[in-house]
Phi, psi and omega in degrees: 000131182285163179298323179297314178299316180298313180299317180297314180293323178293323175295319177298317178299315179300316181294316181293326176293321178296320177295319178297317180296320177295319178295322177298316179296318178297319180296320178297315178298319180294320177296319178297317179297317178296321177297319177296319179294322178298315180296318179297318179296318179296319178297317179297317179297316180298314180299318180299314180297314180297317179298316180296317179297316180300314183283334175297318176296317181297320181290336177294330180272314182207136184223066178294143185303321182291328178288319178298319179297316178298317180300312182296320179297315179294319179297322177298315179294322178294319176298319176299317179296320178296315179297316179298318178295323176298321177295315179298320178296315180299318179295318180295321179292322177296316179299320179294319178295318179294320178296321178293322178296323177294321177300314180299317179297315180294323179294321177297320180294318177301316179299320180294319179294318177299318180296319178297315179299313179301317181295317180295320178294320178295319177297317179297319178296318179297317178298318179297316179298316179295318180297316178297319180295318179298316180296319179295318179296318179296319179296317179295322180293316178297321180296319181288335179283341182289337180107178185291332182276341179074016182266353181089355178251148179271148179276136181252000000 
């Protein structure tokens, strides 16, 4: 393998590793974002349950119509917020899954480039070994043709 080929493949490897590293960073950010959305959804659900329990107890003692109306109105807005947060969470989880799939794809590409480099280096090593063997065989053959004295002259 020529130096140019080696340099080109090493540059390709460097580039694919940089792409993989960028994908890893993006996947980490996407996971963090999904985690924040998950935490926000859990907080909203907890708040909704606590609010409902508090006012259920309050209505057991006294339930004036205007207070009940305010409660229902607020619960409707809270339900909307929970639904909206669920949508945001689903989108964040999809983005995190897609980012992870990209990491896997980039990692495969890095592996393929490494395998190509290894294969090319093995081929170059095999060619070198064969060339060395051929040269050694030719030298031995020339040496044997010189005769027993090795002077290049034949004995009479």
